[in-house]
C-alpha positions in Angstrom: 25.5 -54.9 -55.3 24.3 -53.5 -51.8 20.9 -53.0 -50.5 18.8 -50.0 -52.4 19.4 -47.1 -49.9 16.7 -44.3 -49.7 17.5 -41.1 -48.0 14.3 -39.2 -46.8 13.9 -35.6 -45.7 10.6 -34.3 -44.4 9.8 -30.9 -43.7 10.5 -30.0 -39.9 7.0 -30.2 -38.6 5.1 -33.1 -36.9 2.3 -33.2 -39.7 5.1 -33.9 -42.2 7.4 -36.1 -40.4 4.8 -38.7 -39.3 3.5 -39.7 -42.7 7.2 -39.7 -44.0 8.0 -42.0 -41.5 5.2 -44.2 -42.1 6.7 -44.7 -45.7 10.2 -45.3 -44.3 8.8 -48.1 -42.2 7.2 -49.7 -45.2 10.4 -49.5 -47.1 12.4 -51.2 -44.3 9.7 -54.1 -44.7 10.5 -54.3 -48.5 14.2 -54.5 -47.7 15.5 -51.2 -48.2 18.2 -49.5 -46.2 16.8 -46.1 -44.9 18.4 -42.9 -43.7 16.0 -40.2 -42.4 17.4 -36.7 -42.3 15.8 -34.5 -39.8 16.7 -31.0 -38.5 18.7 -31.2 -35.3 15.8 -29.6 -33.4 13.2 -32.1 -34.9 15.5 -35.2 -34.2 15.8 -34.1 -30.7 11.9 -33.8 -30.0 11.2 -37.2 -31.8 13.9 -39.0 -29.9 12.8 -37.6 -26.6 9.3 -38.4 -27.3 9.8 -42.0 -28.0 12.3 -42.5 -25.3 11.8 -46.0 -23.6 9.4 -47.2 -26.3 9.9 -50.2 -28.5 9.8 -48.8 -32.1 11.0 -49.6 -35.5 12.7 -46.0 -35.9 15.7 -46.5 -33.7 16.1 -50.3 -34.7 15.8 -50.1 -38.5 15.9 -46.5 -39.8 19.2 -44.7 -39.6 18.5 -41.2 -37.9 20.7 -38.3 -39.0 20.3 -34.5 -38.7 21.4 -31.3 -40.0 21.2 -27.6 -38.9 17.9 -25.8 -39.8 19.6 -22.4 -39.8 18.1 -21.1 -36.7 19.8 -20.7 -33.3 18.4 -23.2 -30.5 16.3 -20.4 -28.9 14.9 -19.1 -32.0 11.0 -19.4 -32.7 10.4 -22.3 -35.0 6.7 -21.6 -35.3 7.5 -18.5 -37.2 7.1 -20.4 -40.6 8.6 -17.5 -42.6 11.9 -17.2 -40.6 12.2 -20.9 -40.6 11.7 -21.3 -44.4 14.3 -18.7 -45.2 16.8 -20.2 -42.5 16.1 -23.5 -44.1 16.7 -22.4 -47.7 20.1 -20.4 -46.4 21.8 -23.5 -44.7 20.2 -26.8 -45.4 20.9 -27.6 -49.2 24.9 -27.4 -48.6 24.4 -29.3 -45.4 22.3 -32.0 -47.2 25.0 -32.2 -50.0 27.8 -32.6 -47.4 25.9 -35.3 -45.7 25.3 -37.3 -48.9 28.8 -37.1 -50.0 29.7 -38.2 -46.5 27.4 -41.3 -46.5 28.3 -42.2 -50.1 32.1 -42.0 -49.3 31.9 -44.2 -46.0 28.8 -46.6 -46.9 29.0 -49.7 -49.1 25.4 -49.0 -49.7 25.4 -45.8 -51.6 22.1 -43.6 -51.5 20.1 -44.8 -54.6 17.2 -42.2 -54.1 16.0 -39.4 -52.3 12.5 -38.9 -51.4 12.0 -35.1 -50.3 8.9 -33.2 -48.8 7.5 -31.3 -51.7 7.7 -28.3 -49.6 11.6 -28.7 -49.6 11.9 -28.3 -53.3 15.6 -27.4 -52.7 16.2 -31.2 -51.6 15.1 -32.2 -55.2 17.5 -29.7 -56.6 20.4 -31.2 -54.5 19.3 -34.6 -55.7 19.2 -33.7 -59.4 22.7 -31.9 -59.0 24.1 -35.0 -57.5 22.4 -37.2 -60.3 20.5 -39.3 -57.7 17.0 -40.6 -58.4 14.3 -38.4 -56.8 10.7 -38.5 -55.7 8.6 -35.8 -54.1 6.2 -36.6 -51.2 3.3 -34.2 -50.4 1.8 -35.3 -47.1 -1.4 -33.2 -47.4 -4.6 -33.0 -49.4 -3.7 -33.2 -53.1 -6.1 -30.4 -53.5 -4.0 -28.1 -51.5 -1.0 -28.9 -53.9 -3.3 -28.4 -56.8 -4.1 -24.9 -55.7 -0.4 -24.2 -55.5 0.3 -25.7 -59.1 -2.5 -23.3 -60.1 -0.7 -20.3 -59.2 0.3 -18.9 -62.8 -3.6 -19.2 -63.5 -4.7 -17.3 -60.4 -2.2 -14.6 -61.4 -3.5 -14.5 -64.9 -7.0 -14.3 -63.8 -6.4 -11.3 -61.4 -7.3 -13.6 -58.4 -3.9 -12.9 -56.6 -1.2 -10.4 -56.8 2.4 -10.9 -57.7 3.0 -11.4 -53.8 0.2 -14.0 -53.5 -2.2 -11.8 -51.6 -5.8 -12.0 -53.0 -7.3 -9.1 -54.9 -10.6 -9.8 -53.0 -12.1 -12.1 -50.6 -14.0 -14.7 -52.9 -14.7 -18.4 -53.2 -13.3 -20.3 -56.2 -13.2 -23.7 -57.1 -10.6 -25.3 -59.4 -13.1 -27.9 -60.8 -16.8 -28.3 -60.1 -16.3 -31.4 -57.9 -13.6 -29.8 -55.9 -14.1 -28.1 -52.5 -14.7 -24.5 -52.7 -12.1 -22.5 -51.1 -11.7 -18.7 -50.0 -9.1 -16.9 -51.6 -8.1 -15.8 -47.8 -7.5 -19.5 -47.1 -4.9 -20.2 -49.7 -2.1 -22.2 -48.0 0.4 -19.3 -48.0 -2.4 -16.7 -47.2 -3.1 -17.9 -43.8 0.5 -18.7 -42.4 1.0 -15.7 -40.1 1.8 -12.1 -41.0 2.3 -10.6 -44.4 5.9 -11.1 -44.5 5.5 -14.7 -43.8 2.8 -15.2 -46.3 5.0 -13.6 -48.9 7.9 -15.9 -48.0 5.7 -19.1 -48.1 4.1 -17.9 -51.5 7.7 -17.4 -52.9 8.7 -20.9 -51.6 5.5 -22.4 -53.2 6.4 -20.8 -56.6 9.9 -22.0 -56.4 8.6 -25.6 -55.3 6.4 -25.8 -58.2 9.6 -25.5 -60.4 11.6 -28.1 -58.2 9.1 -30.5 -58.2 9.4 -31.0 -62.0 12.9 -32.4 -61.3 11.2 -35.3 -59.4 10.9 -38.7 -61.1 7.8 -39.4 -58.8 5.3 -37.4 -57.1 3.4 -39.2 -54.3 0.8 -38.1 -51.9 -0.9 -39.2 -48.7 -4.4 -39.4 -50.2 -6.6 -41.7 -52.4 -8.3 -41.6 -55.7 -11.5 -42.0 -54.2 -11.4 -39.1 -51.7 -10.2 -36.6 -54.3 -11.0 -37.8 -57.8 -11.1 -34.2 -59.3 -7.7 -33.4 -58.3 -6.1 -36.6 -59.7 -8.2 -36.2 -63.0 -6.6 -32.6 -63.3 -3.1 -33.7 -62.2 -2.6 -37.3 -63.2 1.2 -37.0 -62.3 0.2 -36.8 -58.5 0.2 -40.6 -57.3 -1.9 -41.2 -54.3 -0.5 -44.1 -51.8 -2.6 -43.3 -48.7 -4.0 -43.2 -46.1 -0.6 -43.7 -44.6 -1.5 -45.1 -41.1 0.4 -47.4 -38.8 -2.9 -49.4 -38.3 -2.9 -50.2 -42.1 0.4 -52.1 -41.4 -0.4 -53.4 -37.8 2.5 -51.3 -36.5 2.8 -48.4 -34.2 2.8 -44.8 -35.5 6.2 -43.0 -34.7 7.4 -39.4 -35.0 5.4 -37.4 -32.5 6.9 -34.4 -31.0 5.5 -35.1 -27.4 5.5 -38.2 -25.4 2.1 -40.0 -25.6 0.0 -40.7 -22.6 -1.3 -44.0 -23.2 -3.2 -44.2 -20.0 -6.1 -42.5 -21.7 -6.7 -45.7 -23.6 -7.6 -47.6 -20.3 -9.8 -44.7 -19.4 -11.5 -45.0 -22.8 -12.0 -48.8 -22.1 -14.3 -47.8 -19.2 -16.6 -45.6 -21.2 -19.6 -46.6 -23.2 -19.6 -47.3 -26.8 -19.9 -44.2 -29.1 -20.2 -41.8 -26.2 -16.7 -39.8 -25.9 -16.0 -36.6 -27.6 -12.2 -36.6 -28.5 -10.7 -33.2 -28.7 -7.3 -32.7 -30.2 -5.8 -29.8 -32.2 -2.4 -31.0 -33.5 0.9 -29.5 -32.8 0.5 -25.7 -33.7 -2.8 -24.7 -32.6 -2.7 -21.8 -29.9 -5.8 -20.4 -28.5 -6.4 -17.0 -26.9 -7.2 -17.5 -23.2 -10.8 -16.5 -23.7 -11.5 -19.0 -26.4 -9.6 -21.7 -24.5 -12.0 -21.2 -21.6 -15.1 -21.3 -23.9 -13.7 -24.4 -25.3 -13.3 -25.9 -21.8 -16.8 -24.7 -20.8 -18.4 -25.9 -24.1 -17.0 -29.3 -23.4 -18.4 -29.3 -19.8 -21.7 -27.9 -21.0 -22.1 -31.0 -23.5 -22.4 -33.5 -20.1 -20.7 -36.2 -22.0 -17.5 -37.9 -21.2 -14.6 -36.3 -23.4 -10.8 -36.9 -23.8 -9.1 -33.5 -24.6 -5.6 -33.2 -25.7 -4.0 -30.1 -24.1 -0.4 -29.3 -25.2 1.7 -27.2 -22.6 1.9 -24.5 -25.0 -1.7 -24.4 -26.4 -3.3 -21.4 -24.5 -1.4 -18.2 -25.2 1.8 -19.1 -23.0 -0.5 -19.5 -20.0 0.0 -23.0 -18.5 -3.1 -22.8 -16.4 -5.8 -21.2 -18.4 -8.6 -23.4 -17.4 -12.0 -21.7 -15.9 -11.9 -21.7 -12.2 -13.1 -25.0 -10.8 -13.3 -26.6 -14.2 -11.0 -29.6 -13.5 -12.9 -30.4 -10.3 -16.3 -30.2 -12.0 -15.5 -32.5 -14.9 -13.3 -34.9 -13.0 -15.5 -38.0 -13.3 -16.2 -37.6 -17.0 -13.3 -35.5 -18.4 -9.8 -36.8 -19.2 -7.0 -34.4 -19.9 -3.7 -35.4 -21.5 -0.7 -33.7 -22.8 -0.6 -35.9 -26.0 -2.5 -39.0 -27.0 -1.7 -42.1 -29.0 -4.4 -40.6 -31.6 -4.5 -43.5 -34.1 -5.4 -45.9 -31.4 -7.8 -43.4 -29.7 -9.8 -43.0 -32.9 -10.1 -46.6 -33.3 -11.5 -47.1 -29.8 -15.2 -48.1 -29.9 -16.1 -45.4 -27.1 -15.1 -42.5 -29.4 -18.1 -40.9 -30.9 -16.8 -37.9 -32.6 -13.4 -35.9 -33.2 -13.4 -32.1 -32.4 -10.2 -31.4 -34.7 -8.1 -28.7 -36.1 -8.5 -30.6 -39.5 -4.8 -31.2 -40.1 -4.5 -33.7 -42.9 -3.0 -36.5 -40.9 -5.9 -36.1 -38.4 -8.4 -36.0 -41.2 -7.0 -39.2 -42.6 -7.1 -40.9 -39.2 -10.7 -40.0 -38.4 -11.9 -40.9 -41.9 -10.1 -44.2 -41.6 -12.0 -45.0 -38.5 -15.5 -44.0 -39.5 -15.6 -41.0 -37.1 -17.6 -37.8 -37.6 -15.8 -34.5 -37.2 -16.4 -31.1 -35.6 -14.0 -28.8 -37.5 -12.0 -26.0 -35.8 -9.3 -25.1 -38.3 -6.4 -23.0 -37.4 -4.2 -22.3 -40.2 -2.7 -23.4 -43.5 -4.5 -26.3 -45.4 -6.9 -27.1 -42.6 -9.5 -24.6 -43.9 -9.6 -26.6 -47.4 -9.7 -29.7 -45.4 -12.7 -28.7 -43.5 -14.4 -27.8 -46.9 -13.7 -31.4 -47.9 -15.2 -32.8 -44.6 -18.2 -30.6 -44.3 -19.1 -29.9 -48.0 -17.7 -32.6 -50.1 -17.9 -35.9 -47.9 -20.4 -34.4 -45.5 -18.9 -36.3 -42.7 -18.8 -33.3 -40.1 -20.0 -29.8 -39.1 -18.2 -26.5 -38.6 -18.8 -23.7 -36.0 -19.8 -20.3 -36.1 -17.9 -17.4 -34.4 -19.6 -14.7 -32.6 -18.7 -10.9 -33.8 -15.5 -11.0 -31.7 -14.3 -14.2 -33.8 -15.0 -16.4 -30.6 -16.8 -19.7 -30.7 -19.0 -19.6 -27.7 -19.6 -22.7 -25.3 -23.4 -22.7 -26.3 -22.3 -23.1 -29.8 -20.1 -26.0 -29.0 -22.7 -27.9 -27.1 -25.3 -27.2 -29.9 -23.0 -28.7 -32.6 -21.9 -31.6 -30.6 -25.7 -32.5 -30.0 -26.5 -31.9 -33.8 -23.6 -34.0 -35.0 -24.3 -37.0 -32.7 -28.0 -37.0 -33.5 -27.4 -37.0 -37.3 -27.4 -40.7 -38.3 -26.8 -39.8 -42.0 -23.5 -38.2 -41.2 -22.4 -41.3 -39.2 -23.4 -43.6 -41.9 -21.4 -41.5 -44.6 -18.4 -41.6 -42.0 -18.8 -45.5 -42.1 -18.9 -45.5 -45.8 -15.8 -43.5 -46.2 -14.0 -45.7 -43.7 -14.6 -48.7 -46.2 -13.4 -46.7 -49.0 -10.2 -45.6 -47.4 -9.7 -49.2 -46.2 -10.2 -50.7 -49.7 -7.6 -48.2 -51.3 -4.7 -49.6 -49.3 -5.7 -53.2 -49.3 -4.3 -55.6 -52.2 -5.8 -54.5 -55.5 -6.8 -51.2 -54.3 -5.4 -47.9 -56.1 -3.3 -46.6 -53.4 -1.7 -50.3 -52.7 -0.9 -50.6 -56.6 0.6 -47.3 -56.6 2.8 -47.9 -53.8 4.0 -51.4 -55.3 4.8 -49.6 -58.6 6.7 -47.1 -56.7 8.7 -49.9 -54.8 9.6 -51.5 -58.2 10.8 -48.2 -59.5 12.9 -47.6 -56.4 14.5 -51.1 -56.7 15.0 -50.8 -60.6 
């Protein structure tokens, strides 16, 4: 009998690839053979970003790729188009890949771990009679909202295409965060056509996930107790952080600029504003400039991650003279080793888009948040941060939908002078750490998952 061989397939977005790779690294340490299936486009980005670095991926994880259904030049930030293309091409390609691996490898695939968003991969696994697990990389509450679609339809809260009948706040249970109907995952993902495609995919995935033997997610009982009480079949195994395993995170789409860590070494403890908005946020030029001026106005040291494609396709949207004026206390990088940054003693707060990975990383380091959500689940994550856990503050827009520089300065000062927010953030750091240590719920769930995989 050969090694147990897991094939994993994350959705083709950085927020999905990162935590899936973290699971795979853990499986390698438990003696599994691991094959990770990315789209060709994603694979190229991950390999280019990690070029020249020592990492566990290329040494221990077999990387393979299949086409995503789009031409190389097509826009992969168009989630509707990408979802349809994936569904058209990838199921057959995955089936062919599995047949090829099983035909040539002594260690045949014993289990498929698929991103819950790729329900079709679970359908392929069932068809091929392979054990299967679904992985949800975001908040369990986001998944719960999707699971509640039949009830939302029955209650007249949404129409058959997923659009809300009115803008209202709802709660699935009294201790869960309130969410606006305009902020359902599918309702803030591009234009109406895209929203309908994502909604239909969610409905399909709700059926596909029933084929999974396990449903694991990157969360903890302690952070979302109400959701796990409502849906006991969702097994939390998070937070999935490299720092919990004394390793390096892998799977970024951009090369990291680690020189910012040396810059952080030169700053005072609890002094630096860390501003980073994930892999998808794009600012209008006017908003980008207000953000820059707001950081300048705080008169504090800041580390700002500015992707080349972050400001409306304008590579130099900075206000005139900004870089020169902040040169002594502002550090701008294209991408940062975020988990290490957030663990650095000089970081005082995290100005974030509230992606779930960023949320888990900030929480796990006891860092207070300034919340600036952009799309998808980020609005619900902000509700958790500000309203449920109370470890951060949100911003107010003006009548044009712009967050002004004065508002940024004011919220930074309010957050950093609030000792109760910092105290709660440090408490949650302990809660998160406990869950993944021996005896913790996430640790126990993961060990049970390993036993099932090996059975």
